[in-house]
C-alpha positions, 0 to 999 in steps of 0.5 A: 425469465432471463434468457440463458447466456454463455460464459463468453456472453457474460464476459463480453457483457462485463467488459461492456458494462465496465466501459459504460460507466453506469451502475450495475442497476442501471446497466442491467435494467437497460439491457434486460437482465437482473442486477444480481446476475450482473453483480455475480459475473462482475465479481467473478471476473474481478476475482479471476485466478491469475496463474503465476510461476513460483518465481513470480510469487517469490518476487511478489512476496519479497515486494510485499515484505519490503513494503512494510504493509500488511499482506492483506492491505498490500494484496488488496491494493494490487488486486492479488488474492492474499490466500493465494499468496499465502498458499504460494509461500507455503508451497515454496517451503521457503519462508522469506525473511520478515521485514525488519522492525523499524529502527526508532530514532532518538529525539532529544530537545536541546535548550541553547545556551547564551553563547550559542545564540546569535544576535537575532535569535531568540532563546528557544528549544532545539531538537537533536536527532541521532540515528544510523551514525548521523546527528541533526540539530535544528532549532524550534523555528525549523519548518516541521514539513522539512524535518519530517521529510528528512526524518522519513528519508533517514528511516528508509536508509 
């Protein structure tokens, strides 16, 4: 039978466990309590509610919406309870604007004609990209990585 431990005892045990780098099973066996109990208190410690002001929630909601990620994924990534965030948004009675739909760029392959070809250039297909008042034209030899980086920067603007 396990000895009774206080909440304070368990908070200290969880801190020590997380510093140890051991698995819950190994740590529990070495310290004389069940892995099930340790698992319960570790989960409880990781899911502690953090008190946030309405202004803090507003900022978090705006950051999530601007990120382009789903609320669930964004919250999981930052260790925030998505249900708490949903509740905070409802309490605020202000629906923040949804993230804008992504704007697609028009991609048109363009075949260069004879007068446009230089002496060393073989006849090839090029790509013309138009969007946001910008037009970019590259030939098929242009490095794909550079083109992808350029398009990503344009989409973010």
